[in-house]
C-alpha positions in Angstrom: 0.0 0.0 0.0 2.8 2.4 0.9 4.6 1.7 -2.4 1.4 2.5 -4.4 0.9 5.8 -2.5 4.6 6.6 -2.9 4.4 5.8 -6.7 1.3 8.0 -7.1 2.9 10.9 -5.2 6.1 10.6 -7.3 4.0 10.6 -10.5 2.0 13.6 -9.4 5.1 15.5 -8.3 6.8 14.8 -11.7 3.8 16.0 -13.6 3.4 19.1 -11.6 7.1 19.9 -11.7 7.2 19.4 -15.4 4.2 21.6 -15.8 5.8 24.4 -13.7 9.0 24.2 -15.5 7.4 24.1 -18.9 4.9 26.8 -18.1 3.6 28.8 -21.0 6.2 31.4 -20.3 8.4 31.5 -23.4 12.0 32.3 -23.4 12.4 35.2 -25.8 15.7 35.8 -27.5 16.2 39.4 -28.4 16.2 39.9 -32.1 15.0 42.7 -34.5 11.4 41.5 -34.4 11.2 41.7 -30.6 13.0 45.0 -30.5 10.7 46.6 -33.0 7.7 45.0 -31.4 8.6 46.3 -28.0 9.0 49.8 -29.5 5.6 49.6 -31.2 3.7 48.0 -28.3 1.3 50.5 -26.7 -0.3 48.5 -23.9 1.2 46.5 -21.1 -0.5 43.3 -22.4 1.2 43.7 -25.8 4.6 44.3 -24.1 4.1 41.2 -21.8 3.1 39.1 -24.8 6.2 40.1 -26.7 8.4 39.5 -23.6 9.6 43.1 -23.3 9.5 43.0 -19.5 12.1 40.5 -18.3 11.4 41.2 -14.6 7.7 40.3 -15.1 8.7 37.0 -16.8 11.1 36.2 -13.9 8.5 36.9 -11.3 5.8 35.0 -13.2 8.2 31.9 -13.4 9.0 32.2 -9.7 5.3 32.4 -8.9 4.6 29.4 -11.0 7.3 27.3 -9.3 6.1 28.4 -5.8 2.5 27.6 -6.7 3.5 24.2 -8.0 5.3 23.4 -4.7 2.3 24.5 -2.7 0.0 22.5 -5.0 2.1 19.4 -4.2 1.6 20.1 -0.5 -2.1 20.2 -1.0 -2.1 17.0 -3.0 -0.1 15.3 -0.2 -2.6 16.6 2.4 -5.6 15.2 0.4 -3.8 11.9 0.0 -3.3 11.8 3.7 -7.0 12.4 4.3 -7.9 9.6 1.9 -5.6 7.1 3.5 -6.8 8.2 7.0 -10.4 7.8 6.0 -9.7 4.4 4.7 -8.0 3.5 7.9 -10.9 4.9 10.0 -13.3 2.7 8.1 -11.1 -0.4 8.4 -10.5 0.1 12.1 -13.9 -1.5 13.0 -14.0 -0.1 16.6 -10.3 -0.8 17.6 -9.6 2.2 19.8 -5.9 2.3 18.9 -6.5 2.3 15.2 -9.3 4.8 15.5 -7.0 7.2 17.4 -4.3 6.8 14.7 -6.8 7.5 12.0 -8.2 10.6 13.8 -4.6 11.9 14.2 -4.0 11.4 10.5 -7.2 13.2 9.7 -6.2 16.1 11.9 -2.8 16.2 10.3 -4.3 16.1 6.8 -6.7 18.9 7.6 -4.0 21.1 9.1 -1.7 20.4 6.1 -4.5 21.4 3.7 -5.2 24.6 5.6 -1.5 25.4 5.6 -1.3 24.8 1.9 -4.3 27.1 1.2 -2.9 29.8 3.4 0.5 29.6 1.9 -1.0 29.9 -1.6 -3.0 33.0 -0.5 0.0 34.6 1.2 2.5 34.0 -1.6 0.1 35.2 -4.3 -0.7 38.3 -2.2 2.9 39.2 -1.5 4.1 38.5 -5.1 1.1 40.4 -6.4 1.9 43.4 -4.2 5.7 43.4 -4.8 5.7 42.9 -8.6 2.7 45.2 -9.5 
């Protein structure tokens, strides 16, 4: 059972990490097209689409990586809740197993709350600093 959960967590981590690294933020090489495009761009959206603002791209990439890490924490917390619920059902009245399952449920809920608060705090801070 532990090997299956570990395998699923590794798979989820790999997918999320690849998604964060290969985010739709393109690496723009400076050439005549981008130079001319940056000169002609009139709105911030156009400049961002052309990659004129390197600082915005760096902050966006950092935000994506941090959000991916926090997402992994949330996925682990939900996995803990699922396993704890399964253990609670299988305990069948055994006081020791019920206590262990309750402790796991509490740990999973606390982990989920921490992940949600971390997501909110990070996005608020990065939004305030880089705006």
